[in-house]
Structure formats: structure tokens, C-alpha cells
C-alpha positions in Angstrom: -15.6 6.8 -31.4 -19.2 5.3 -31.3 -19.5 1.9 -29.5 -20.1 -1.0 -31.2 -23.5 -2.6 -30.6 -23.6 -5.7 -28.7 -26.0 -8.8 -29.9 -25.2 -10.1 -26.8 -25.6 -9.7 -23.0 -22.5 -9.3 -21.3 -23.0 -11.6 -18.5 -22.1 -10.9 -14.8 -18.9 -12.8 -14.2 -20.1 -13.7 -10.5 -18.8 -17.3 -9.6 -20.8 -17.0 -6.0 -17.6 -17.1 -4.0 -18.4 -13.7 -2.9 -15.4 -13.4 -0.7 -12.6 -10.7 -0.7 -9.2 -11.4 -0.8 -6.2 -9.4 1.0 -6.3 -6.8 -1.8 -9.8 -6.1 -1.9 -10.7 -8.4 -5.1 -13.2 -11.0 -4.9 -11.8 -14.4 -4.6 -14.1 -15.9 -7.3 -14.8 -13.2 -10.0 -11.7 -10.7 -9.3 -13.6 -7.7 -9.1 -13.4 -5.2 -6.5 -16.6 -3.6 -4.5 -17.2 -0.8 -6.7 -17.2 -2.9 -9.9 -19.4 -5.8 -8.2 -22.1 -3.1 -6.9 -21.9 -1.2 -10.1 -22.1 -3.9 -12.8 -25.7 -3.6 -13.7 -25.0 0.1 -14.5 -22.1 -0.3 -16.5 -21.8 0.0 -20.3 -20.8 -3.0 -22.1 -17.6 -1.1 -23.1 -17.0 -0.5 -19.0 -17.9 -4.3 -18.8 -15.5 -5.5 -21.3 -12.6 -3.4 -19.5 -13.9 -4.6 -16.2 -13.2 -8.4 -17.4 -10.1 -7.7 -18.9 -8.8 -5.9 -15.8 -10.3 -9.4 -14.0 -8.6 -11.4 -16.3 -5.1 -9.5 -15.7 -6.1 -10.1 -11.5 -6.5 -13.6 -12.0 -3.2 -14.0 -14.1 -1.6 -12.0 -11.4 -2.6 -14.1 -8.7 -1.6 -17.5 -10.5 1.9 -16.1 -11.2 2.1 -14.9 -7.4 1.2 -18.2 -6.4 3.8 -20.1 -8.2 1.6 -21.5 -11.2 3.2 -21.4 -14.4 0.3 -23.1 -16.6 -2.3 -20.1 -17.7 -5.7 -21.1 -17.8 -7.5 -19.2 -20.7 -10.3 -17.1 -20.1 -13.7 -18.3 -22.0 -15.2 -15.0 -21.8 -12.6 -13.0 -23.2 -12.5 -15.1 -26.2 -16.4 -13.8 -27.2 -14.9 -10.3 -27.6 
């Protein structure tokens, strides 16, 4: 299947916190080490998949910390 052309650059999700949590994910953007280092080399499809995974990790963290309210991702709404 051909990949859809992107009209906008998918921005780096880094929030400038850059601190790893106990599971190895950044506490700011929820990417793992490889995802952070390889970001600029990834295709737009791979970046979208990583953003989806990061959002799922964020929601899992909220749930594990006892938060019932879910904050929607502004970035995922763009796709």
C-alpha cells in the first residue's frame, strides 16, 4: 500500500523533560531511547505509529496513577 503524502512535518514530541522513568520511557514524551535517537530518520508512517504508542503509554501511566480523567492528545487529532 502506498503511503499517503504528508503536507505538514510531523513535529518532534519532545517536551524538554528528557528524563527516563522506571520502564525506560521518557517522562515527557513517553518515547523509548531508540525512538528518541532515531526520530529524524523515521518515515512519517513510523512517526505516526510512535505517537500512537506514546499516547497509549501516557494513558496507561494516568490509569496506573489513579487518574480517571483523560486529556485528549492534540497531536493525534491532526491525523
